[in-house]
C-alpha positions, 0 to 999 in steps of 0.5 A, a space after each residue: 765408457 767405463 771399463 769392466 773387469 773380467 772378475 765383474 763379468 764372471 761374478 755377474 754370470 755366476 749371479 745369473 746362474 744362481 738366480 736361475 737355479 733358485 728359480 727352478 726349484 719347486 720342493 713344495 710340489 714334491 711334498 704335496 704329491 707325497 701327501 696325496 699318495 699317503 691318503 690314497 694308501 689309507 683309503 685302500 686299507 680302509 676299503 679292504 678292511 670293510 670288504 673283510 667285514 662284509 665277507 665275515 658277515 656273509 659267512 655268519 649269515 650262511 651259518 645261521 641259515 644252515 642252523 635254522 634249516 636244521 632246526 626246522 627239519 628237526 621240528 618237522 620230525 618231532 611234530 608228527 606223532 602216532 601212538 596206539 596203546 593196546 589193552 593187553 589184559 582184554 581178549 584179542 579181537 578175532 576180526 583184526 587179530 589184535 587186542 583192543 585199543 585202550 588209547 590212540 594218540 595221533 598228533 599232526 600239526 600241519 598248520 604249525 609245520 606249514 607256518 614253520 616252513 613258510 617262516 623258513 622260506 621267508 628267512 631264506 629269501 631275506 638272507 639271499 637278498 642280503 647276500 646278494 646286496 653284500 656281494 654287490 657291495 663287496 664287488 663295488 668295494 673291490 672295484 674301488 680298491 682296484 681303481 685306487 691302486 691303479 691311481 696310486 701306481 699312476 701317481 707314483 709313475 707321475 712323481 717319478 716322471 716329474 722327478 726326471 722331467 725336473 732334473 732335465 729342466 734343471 740340467 737344461 737351465 744350467 746349460 742355458 745359464 752357462 751359455 748365457 754367461 759365456 755369451 755375456 762374457 764375450 759381449 762385454 769383452 768386445 764392448 771393452 775392447 
């Protein structure tokens, strides 16, 4: 049988330990997890931006609704008109105690006012429906943002936990390699003696 030197055994043990060390490294997985985290952060930013746009749209619709309401009230006040012009040059009527009427103008456009009020009510219904829809969309988007934030937290925790686990596995593999090397050293030493 061939005699194996101490140096050969130590070199073999070192080669085995280095091979175990190289087999345990997984840098590709860490890079992939970081890319997923970045994509989720961008999705959150986009959803928050969309929520802000929806809130602005709701505010503009409420402002338009208030302005339309004020305009309709003004139109109603302007439409009702009753004018009486008296002939002051003629003698006063003894029964009424007033001079005779030369011109009397009565302008009441009830049908036009009713049409305006109906249009206003339709506008209110449409705006209310649109506001409800936008509010629901905002709530859904906020829920989605919350879900994505929670997922990001979980991913970060998993990445941190995975890093600790990888370190433990590396440490355990190194200890195992050292023990195997020492064991192999003693086995080869016994065989040589």
